[in-house]
C-alpha positions in Angstrom: 19.1 15.6 42.1 17.9 15.4 38.4 15.6 12.8 37.1 18.1 12.0 34.3 21.4 12.4 36.1 24.1 10.6 34.1 21.8 9.4 31.3 22.8 9.9 27.6 19.8 11.0 25.6 19.4 11.4 21.8 16.6 13.8 20.8 15.7 14.3 17.2 14.2 17.5 15.8 15.8 19.4 18.7 16.3 22.7 16.8 12.9 24.2 17.5 9.4 23.6 18.9 8.9 20.6 21.1 12.3 19.1 20.4 14.0 22.3 21.7 11.8 22.2 24.8 12.7 18.5 25.4 16.4 19.1 25.0 16.5 22.0 27.4 14.4 20.3 30.1 16.4 17.0 29.8 19.6 18.9 30.2 18.3 20.7 33.3 17.4 17.2 34.7 21.0 16.1 34.3 21.0 14.4 31.0 23.9 14.5 28.5 21.9 15.6 25.4 22.7 14.7 21.8 20.5 17.0 19.8 19.9 16.2 16.1 18.2 18.1 13.4 18.4 18.9 9.7 18.4 22.6 10.7 22.0 22.5 12.0 22.3 26.3 12.5 19.2 26.4 14.6 20.4 23.3 16.5 23.7 24.8 17.4 21.9 27.8 19.0 19.9 25.4 21.2 23.0 23.6 22.3 24.7 26.9 23.0 21.7 27.9 25.2 21.9 24.6 27.1 25.6 25.0 27.7 25.2 28.6 28.8 22.7 27.3 31.4 25.2 24.8 32.7 24.0 21.8 30.8 25.8 19.3 28.6 24.9 18.8 25.0 26.3 18.3 21.5 24.7 19.0 18.1 24.6 16.5 15.2 23.3 17.3 11.7 20.7 14.7 10.9 18.3 13.8 8.2 16.1 11.3 10.1 14.9 9.6 7.0 18.4 8.3 6.1 20.0 5.3 7.7 23.5 6.5 7.2 22.7 9.6 9.1 21.3 7.5 12.0 24.5 5.5 12.0 26.5 8.7 12.3 24.4 10.0 15.1 25.0 6.8 17.1 28.7 6.8 16.3 29.1 10.4 17.5 27.1 9.7 20.6 29.3 6.7 21.6 32.4 8.7 20.7 31.4 11.5 23.0 29.5 9.8 25.8 30.3 6.0 25.5 26.7 4.9 25.8 23.0 5.5 24.9 20.3 5.4 27.6 17.3 7.2 26.0 16.0 7.9 22.5 13.3 10.5 21.9 12.1 10.1 18.3 10.6 13.6 18.1 11.4 14.9 14.6 8.4 15.2 12.3 6.6 17.3 9.7 3.0 18.3 8.8 3.4 18.7 5.0 1.6 21.2 2.8 0.1 24.3 4.4 -3.3 23.8 5.9 -5.2 20.6 6.3 -5.3 19.0 2.9 -8.0 16.5 1.9 -7.1 13.2 0.5 -7.7 14.4 -3.1 -5.2 17.2 -2.6 -2.4 14.9 -1.5 -0.2 13.4 -4.2 2.1 10.4 -3.8 5.2 12.5 -3.4 3.6 14.3 -0.4 2.5 10.9 1.0 5.9 9.3 0.7 7.7 12.3 2.3 5.4 12.4 5.3 5.7 8.7 5.9 9.5 8.9 5.5 10.0 11.7 8.0 7.3 10.7 10.5 7.3 6.9 10.5 10.3 5.4 8.7 12.6 7.7 10.7 11.4 6.3 14.0 11.8 2.7 12.7 15.4 3.6 11.7 16.0 5.3 15.1 14.8 2.2 17.1 17.1 0.0 15.0 20.0 2.3 15.4 20.1 2.4 19.2 19.0 -1.2 19.8 22.4 -2.9 20.1 23.8 -0.3 22.5 20.7 -0.5 24.7 20.8 -4.3 24.6 24.4 -4.2 25.6 23.5 -2.0 28.6 20.6 -4.3 29.6 18.3 -1.3 29.8 16.9 1.6 27.8 13.9 3.9 27.2 12.6 4.8 23.8 9.9 7.4 23.4 8.2 7.7 20.0 6.3 11.0 19.5 3.1 10.1 17.8 0.0 12.4 17.8 -3.7 12.3 18.7 -4.1 12.1 14.9 -3.2 8.4 15.4 -6.2 8.0 17.7 -9.0 10.1 16.2 -10.1 11.6 12.9 -9.6 15.3 12.1 -10.2 18.0 9.5 -7.7 16.6 6.9 -4.1 15.6 6.5 -4.7 11.8 6.2 -1.0 11.3 5.3 0.0 12.8 8.6 -2.6 10.7 10.5 -1.4 7.6 8.7 2.2 8.3 9.6 1.4 8.8 13.3 -0.9 5.8 13.4 2.0 3.7 12.1 4.2 5.0 15.0 1.5 4.0 17.5 1.2 0.4 16.2 4.9 0.0 15.7 5.6 1.1 19.3 3.3 -1.6 20.8 4.8 -4.3 18.6 8.4 -3.4 19.5 7.5 -3.3 23.2 6.7 -7.0 22.9 10.0 -7.7 21.2 12.3 -5.5 23.4 10.9 -6.2 26.8 13.1 -9.2 27.3 16.1 -6.9 27.1 14.7 -4.4 29.7 14.3 -1.8 26.9 11.0 0.0 27.3 9.3 1.8 24.4 6.3 4.0 24.7 4.5 6.5 22.5 3.4 10.1 23.4 0.4 11.6 21.7 0.4 15.4 21.8 -2.8 17.2 20.7 -2.5 20.7 19.5 0.8 22.3 20.5 1.9 25.9 20.2 4.9 25.4 18.0 6.1 26.8 14.7 5.1 23.6 13.0 1.5 24.2 13.8 1.4 28.0 13.5 3.3 28.3 10.3 1.3 25.4 8.7 -2.2 26.9 9.4 -3.9 30.2 9.0 -5.1 32.2 12.1 -8.6 31.1 11.3 -7.6 27.4 11.2 -5.6 27.7 14.5 -8.7 29.2 16.2 -10.8 26.4 14.8 -8.3 23.8 16.2 -8.4 25.5 19.6 -12.2 25.2 19.6 -11.8 21.4 19.5 -10.0 21.3 22.9 -12.0 21.2 26.1 -9.4 23.4 27.8 -9.9 25.9 24.9 -6.2 26.4 24.2 -3.1 25.0 22.7 -0.6 23.0 24.8 2.8 24.7 25.4 5.8 22.6 24.4 7.0 22.3 28.0 3.8 20.5 28.9 4.6 17.7 26.4 8.2 17.7 27.5 7.2 16.9 31.1 5.2 13.9 29.9 8.2 12.7 27.9 10.5 13.2 30.8 8.4 10.9 32.9 8.8 8.1 30.3 12.5 8.7 29.9 13.1 8.6 33.7 13.2 5.7 36.1 9.9 6.9 37.5 8.2 5.0 34.6 10.3 1.8 35.1 7.2 -0.5 34.7 5.6 1.5 31.8 6.1 -0.3 28.5 4.0 -0.3 25.3 1.7 2.5 26.5 0.4 5.5 24.8 0.5 8.7 26.9 -2.0 11.3 25.6 -1.3 15.0 26.2 -4.2 16.7 24.5 -6.3 18.8 27.0 -9.2 16.3 26.7 -9.6 16.5 22.9 -9.8 12.7 22.4 -12.5 12.5 25.0 -14.8 14.7 22.9 -14.8 12.1 20.1 -15.1 8.9 22.1 
């Protein structure tokens, strides 16, 4: 029996990387997956893979920074599956190649990162709230980052966007608890995804690996397993927490 049997799950950024991994694992665990992504062609391939493996999923084109797109995702989810049980706010971006210092980041870069990484999650929470409230239950998982917890080599705009997610999650947990809607944040460290590998040189990736006590990058599936726990009833009394999946990186800076 799957951990998510019968649950309807929205996963943003599901076309590649961690989002693709989450979508495939959740479908294997019995969820009806609504995958969303701005990369619709890539997303359709993921949904096809899920269906070929016997899972259930649909694809919805989605710019997570736009409220009207969120409204459409919710409408299509209800139209197809009648309810919403879980939201995984996974979509995100790093920004310019490398790890830019604050003097290299202009206001356009800043606003774009905040919009995609933080505002999108605010919009997602608001979009699913009424349906979850109607159900008397729900689980929301906001994907943050260890960049929200510790300093790094650059990308202060990215760190700020993920720090906002961390703080927002704790506040919403206080507000939503009365409706039996749980909300938690997951803080991946360095993950072997196109987002990381395409945004950094080989030298930079090797440097990042050296910061991890386990001396490697996480695989997307390792993060997916942590998110699955928070989406499932196994975590029924976990609310407002931050689950760190970083191979011990944070412990080296505490």
